C-alpha positions in Angstrom: 0.5 -10.7 -36.3 -3.0 -12.0 -35.7 -4.0 -13.6 -32.4 -6.1 -16.7 -32.9 -9.3 -17.2 -31.1 -10.1 -20.9 -30.4 -13.8 -20.3 -30.8 -15.5 -20.5 -34.2 -19.0 -19.0 -34.1 -21.7 -20.0 -36.5 -23.2 -16.6 -37.1 -26.8 -17.6 -37.9 -27.4 -19.9 -34.9 -27.0 -19.9 -31.2 -24.6 -22.9 -31.2 -20.9 -22.8 -31.3 -18.4 -25.4 -32.3 -15.7 -25.7 -29.6 -12.1 -25.7 -30.8 -9.5 -26.7 -28.3 -6.0 -25.3 -28.0 -3.5 -27.5 -29.8 -1.7 -28.4 -26.5 -4.7 -29.9 -24.8 -5.1 -33.2 -26.7 -7.8 -34.8 -24.5 -10.0 -31.8 -24.8 -9.3 -31.5 -28.5 -10.2 -35.1 -29.1 -13.5 -34.7 -27.2 -14.4 -31.4 -28.9 -13.3 -32.2 -32.5 -15.7 -35.1 -32.6 -19.0 -34.6 -34.3 -20.5 -33.3 -31.1 -21.4 -29.6 -31.0 -21.6 -27.9 -27.6 -24.5 -25.6 -27.3 -23.7 -22.3 -25.9 -26.2 -19.5 -25.5 -24.7 -16.4 -26.9 -25.8 -13.1 -25.6 -26.2 -10.9 -28.7 -27.1 -7.2 -28.3 -26.0 -4.7 -30.8 -27.6 -1.8 -28.9 -25.7 -2.4 -25.6 -22.4 -3.3 -27.4 -22.2 -6.6 -25.5 -21.6 -8.8 -28.5 -18.3 -10.7 -28.3 -16.2 -10.9 -31.4 -17.2 -13.6 -33.9 -14.1 -13.7 -36.1 -10.8 -15.6 -35.7 -9.0 -12.5 -34.3 -8.9 -12.1 -30.5 -10.3 -8.9 -29.1 -8.1 -6.2 -27.5 -8.9 -4.8 -24.1 -8.8 -1.0 -24.7 -10.1 0.4 -21.4 -10.4 -1.2 -18.0 -13.6 -0.2 -16.2 -12.7 -1.3 -12.7 -12.8 1.6 -10.2 -13.7 4.0 -13.0 -16.4 6.7 -12.2 -19.6 6.2 -14.2 -19.3 9.6 -15.9 -15.8 8.8 -17.2 -16.9 5.4 -18.5 -19.8 6.9 -20.2 -17.7 9.6 -21.8 -15.2 7.0 -23.1 -18.1 4.9 -24.6 -19.5 8.0 -26.3 -16.0 9.0 -27.6 -15.5 5.6 -29.2 -19.0 5.6 -30.7 -18.6 9.1 -32.1 -15.4 8.0 -33.8 -17.2 4.9 -35.1 -14.8 2.5 -33.4 -16.5 -0.9 -33.0 -16.2 -2.2 -29.4 -18.1 -4.2 -26.8 -18.2 -4.2 -23.1 -17.8 -6.9 -20.5 -19.5 -6.4 -17.1 -17.9 -7.2 -13.7 -20.3 -10.0 -13.2 -22.4 -10.8 -10.1 -19.5 -11.0 -7.7 -17.2 -8.6 -9.4 -14.8 -11.4 -10.4 -14.8 -10.8 -14.1 -12.9 -8.0 -15.9 -15.2 -5.0 -16.6 -13.7 -3.5 -19.7 -14.2 -2.1 -23.1 -12.8 -4.4 -25.9 -12.1 -3.7 -29.5 -13.3 -6.1 -32.1 -10.6 -5.0 -34.6 -7.0 -5.0 -33.5 -6.1 -2.6 -36.3 -8.1 0.2 -34.5 -6.1 -0.1 -31.3 -3.7 2.8 -31.9 -6.4 5.2 -32.8 -8.6 4.2 -29.9 -5.7 4.4 -27.4 -4.8 7.9 -28.7 -8.5 9.1 -28.3 -8.7 7.7 -24.8 -5.3 9.2 -23.8 -6.3 12.6 -25.1 -9.6 12.4 -23.2 -7.9 11.4 -20.0 -5.3 14.2 -20.3 -8.2 16.7 -20.8 -10.0 15.2 -17.8 -6.8 15.4 -15.7 -6.3 19.1 -16.5 -10.0 19.9 -15.6 -9.7 18.0 -12.3 -6.5 19.8 -11.3 -8.0 23.1 -12.2 -11.1 22.3 -10.1 -8.9 21.3 -7.2 -6.8 24.5 -7.4 -9.9 26.5 -7.5 -11.3 24.8 -4.4 -7.9 25.2 -2.7 -7.8 28.9 -3.5 -11.3 29.4 -2.2 -10.5 27.4 1.0 -13.2 24.8 0.2 -11.0 21.8 -0.1 -11.4 19.2 2.7 -8.4 18.4 4.8 -7.8 15.9 7.6 -8.2 18.7 10.1 -11.7 19.4 8.8 -12.6 15.8 9.5 -11.1 16.1 13.0 -13.1 19.2 13.7 -16.4 17.6 12.4 -16.1 14.4 14.5 -13.5 14.5 17.2 -14.9 11.4 19.0 -14.5 9.2 15.9 -10.9 10.4 15.5 -10.2 9.6 19.1 -11.7 6.1 18.7 -9.6 5.4 15.6 -6.4 6.6 17.4 -7.2 4.2 20.4 -7.7 1.3 17.9 -4.5 2.1 16.1 -2.5 2.3 19.4 -4.0 -1.0 20.5 -3.1 -2.7 17.3 0.5 -1.3 17.5 0.7 -2.5 21.1 -0.5 -6.0 20.3 1.8 -6.2 17.3 5.0 -5.0 19.0 4.7 -6.5 22.6 5.9 -10.0 21.7 9.1 -8.6 20.2 9.7 -6.2 23.0 9.2 -9.1 25.5 11.7 -11.2 23.7 14.2 -8.4 23.7 13.7 -7.9 27.5 14.4 -11.6 28.4 
C-alpha cells in the first residue's frame, strides 16, 4: 500500500504546487485555485538532504537524536555502500525537528532495516567486549571513583538531596502530626 504525499513537486523549478489533504476543504479551496505557492527547495545531492519528490511518502529508517557521531556516520556509509537512496533531516536550530535518516523508496525498507540491525548488533558486541576488558583490567569508572576524586562535590549533592527530601516530605509529616 502506497502512502500518499500531499505535495507535488515540479522537478525543474523551485516552485511547488500545494495540494491539501481532502479533509481540509478551506485550505483545499485556497490552494487548488490557480495560485502557486513559492517554496524554496533545498536541493543537495552531495549531502543527501533532498526530500522525496514523488507521490510516495518517505520512511524514517534511523533516528539520529542522541546518537553518537561515529555511529551516525557509520550508518550513513553503510547505506551508501549498499546503494540505498536516503536523505537526512537535521535537528534544526532549536533541536525541535526530527533528526533522522529517511528512505526515498519504501520498498528498500526491509533491506535497510536489516543492514542497520546487523550493524547495531556488531556495535553492541564490540561495546560489551570493551567494557568487559576495562572491567577485567580494573579501569572502568565507578561511583566510588567519583567520590574519591571529588568528595566535596559528593557532600554538597547529598546535602541538596536531603534538603529537597525534607522540603518535600515535611508538609505531609506535619499533617500526620496534627
